[in-house]
NUPASE-551848 format. One record per residue (C-alpha): residue number from 1; x, y, z; residue in three letters. Coordinates in steps of 0.02 Angstrom, whole numbers, plus 50000, padded with zeros to 5 digits. Example, Ala and Ser with C-alpha at 12.3 -4.5 7.8 and 13.67 -1.06 7.14 Angstrom:
1,50615,49775,50390,ALA
2,50684,49947,50357,SER
// end
This chain:
1,51023,50157,49639,MET
2,50828,50189,49681,GLU
3,50745,50273,49545,THR
4,50688,50430,49568,GLU
5,50535,50487,49459,THR
6,50475,50361,49320,THR
7,50346,50444,49190,PRO
8,50208,50307,49152,TRP
9,50052,50345,49033,ARG
10,50036,50575,49023,GLY
11,50129,50528,49220,TYR
12,50242,50561,49329,THR
13,50294,50414,49471,LEU
14,50403,50547,49610,ARG
15,50453,50524,49742,ARG
16,50319,50637,49876,ALA
17,50365,50830,49891,ARG
18,50345,50873,50102,PRO
19,50232,51025,50045,GLU
20,50118,50899,49933,GLU
21,50102,50801,50094,LEU
22,49940,50859,50140,PRO
23,49852,50843,49989,ALA
24,49854,50655,50014,LEU
25,49704,50638,50129,PRO
26,49607,50712,50028,ASP
27,49641,50567,49884,ILE
28,49621,50425,50027,GLU
29,49450,50500,50058,ASN
30,49416,50507,49909,LEU
31,49469,50339,49864,ALA
32,49386,50284,50017,ALA
33,49181,50312,49963,GLN
34,49202,50140,49823,GLN
35,49167,50082,50010,PHE
36,48980,50124,50009,LEU
37,48983,49990,49909,GLN
38,49105,49833,49977,SER
39,49042,49732,50131,ALA
40,49123,49848,50275,HIS
41,49036,50029,50211,PRO
42,49091,50100,50392,PHE
43,49294,50111,50294,ALA
44,49251,50263,50221,ALA
45,49206,50352,50340,GLY
46,49389,50280,50413,LEU
47,49515,50450,50459,PRO
48,49639,50454,50349,ALA
49,49823,50452,50383,GLN
50,49896,50600,50458,THR
51,49999,50734,50438,LEU
52,50144,50655,50536,GLU
53,50109,50484,50505,GLN
54,50134,50528,50313,LEU
55,50284,50593,50361,GLN
56,50374,50452,50467,GLU
57,50328,50344,50301,TYR
58,50422,50457,50183,GLN
59,50579,50461,50360,ARG
60,50547,50264,50361,HIS
61,50530,50223,50171,GLY
62,50450,50299,50059,GLY
63,50309,50391,49990,VAL
64,50296,50404,49799,TRP
65,50156,50492,49680,VAL
66,50085,50498,49546,ALA
67,50075,50657,49471,ALA
68,50000,50701,49305,THR
69,50043,50814,49183,GLU
70,49987,50994,49256,GLN
71,50073,50924,49418,GLY
72,49895,50860,49523,SER
73,49929,50750,49619,LEU
74,49829,50612,49555,ALA
75,49862,50456,49664,ALA
76,49989,50374,49811,PHE
77,50074,50238,49887,VAL
78,50142,50215,50072,LEU
79,50280,50137,50089,CYS
80,50424,50080,50236,LYS
81,50518,49926,50283,GLU
82,50441,49825,50433,VAL
83,50510,49628,50481,ASP
84,50625,49664,50351,GLY
85,50524,49677,50221,ALA
86,50468,49851,50104,MET
87,50276,49860,50178,PHE
88,50137,49969,50114,ILE
89,50040,50065,50219,GLY
90,49921,50126,50087,GLU
91,49889,50129,49886,ILE
92,49748,50267,49857,ASP
93,49710,50337,49687,VAL
94,49593,50476,49672,HIS
95,49394,50451,49578,PRO
96,49441,50541,49429,ALA
97,49593,50438,49391,HIS
98,49550,50254,49426,ALA
99,49551,50103,49311,ARG
100,49682,50163,49237,GLN
101,49812,50040,49314,GLY
102,49899,50183,49407,LEU
103,49878,50085,49597,GLY
104,49979,49948,49490,ARG
105,50116,50058,49444,ALA
106,50144,50133,49594,LEU
107,50137,49977,49692,PHE
108,50258,49896,49532,GLU
109,50389,50082,49617,VAL
110,50351,49980,49777,VAL
111,50424,49844,49719,LYS
112,50570,49905,49612,ARG
113,50621,50004,49791,GLN
114,50628,49821,49863,ALA
115,50719,49720,49780,LEU
116,50854,49879,49747,GLU
117,50868,49876,49934,ARG
118,50866,49689,49970,GLY
119,50723,49657,50040,HIS
120,50645,49499,50036,PRO
121,50460,49507,50011,ALA
122,50336,49656,49976,VAL
123,50200,49633,50176,LEU
124,50046,49723,50154,LEU
125,49846,49714,50249,THR
126,49699,49741,50161,THR
127,49513,49688,50181,PHE
128,49475,49485,50111,ARG
129,49339,49481,50053,ASP
130,49333,49656,49939,VAL
131,49382,49633,49754,PRO
132,49502,49778,49733,TRP
133,49582,49722,49872,ASN
134,49630,49524,49939,ALA
135,49599,49450,49771,PRO
136,49703,49599,49664,ASN
137,49808,49593,49765,TYR
138,49823,49386,49714,GLU
139,49808,49452,49537,ARG
140,49962,49550,49578,TRP
141,50079,49377,49644,GLY
142,50024,49429,49823,PHE
143,49984,49261,49929,ARG
144,49902,49229,50107,ILE
145,49992,49235,50241,MET
146,49931,49089,50379,ARG
147,49902,49156,50546,ASP
148,50096,49112,50593,GLU
149,50173,49194,50480,GLU
150,50197,49371,50491,PRO
151,50324,49440,50581,GLY
152,50300,49575,50754,PRO
153,50289,49708,50677,GLY
154,50163,49659,50547,LEU
155,50048,49604,50710,ARG
156,50113,49754,50783,ALA
157,50022,49814,50646,ILE
158,49853,49670,50621,ARG
159,49834,49749,50845,GLU
160,49816,49922,50768,GLN
161,49687,49921,50644,GLU
162,49587,49795,50733,THR
163,49577,49948,50878,ARG
164,49557,50060,50774,ALA
165,49385,49948,50724,GLY
166,49440,49849,50584,LEU
167,49352,49686,50588,PRO
168,49502,49570,50641,ALA
169,49385,49415,50568,ALA
170,49379,49509,50381,SER
171,49568,49588,50407,ARG
172,49723,49459,50297,VAL
173,49905,49497,50284,CYS
174,49967,49452,50103,MET
175,50174,49425,50044,VAL
176,50259,49445,49882,LEU
177,50411,49344,49905,PRO
178,50518,49444,49808,LEU
179,50667,49287,49825,ASP
180,50687,49134,49900,ALA
181,50723,49190,50112,THR
182,50658,49075,50241,PRO
183,50475,49141,50297,GLY
184,50475,49236,50154,TYR
185,50447,49107,50008,GLY
186,50321,49028,49925,PRO
187,50172,48920,50047,ARG
188,50188,48765,50088,ASP
189,50081,48636,49999,PRO
// end
């Protein structure tokens, strides 16, 4: 059974309520401002998730939030099934709550959800050269996938990112294997 709420350091990690979805783009936009100090400052101005996209994630995987004791939202993660694995579409933390481990805590919720659903891996796409992107996810146990590894769903996501203006050379697909299922295991030497 999927855990519905988890207390964590003064926050509650739980599924987002439908009426909370409209607040998430504000968190995404505020969190994106850190890109102004990166190799990809344009990313700070990219459009946030639309309400329709958020509702789609909620229907097909999950939207999890970190709520303060007062009930305000501090962070969120979007996930859905892609290529038989759990895909993280977005993790954002409001700057007022940053650098406390909320992103990692929400990732652990997604990882637990993936395990409970029997998914062999957790997938994501990210910038290879932004410190809080690929290098951070490698510390969480992810690895960069070789070009031939992503399945059709993950390739389609990368194509959408490129059409949206994200530079393909700076983006990578990453995987965190959760079991020994072929295709998601450790990188061959």
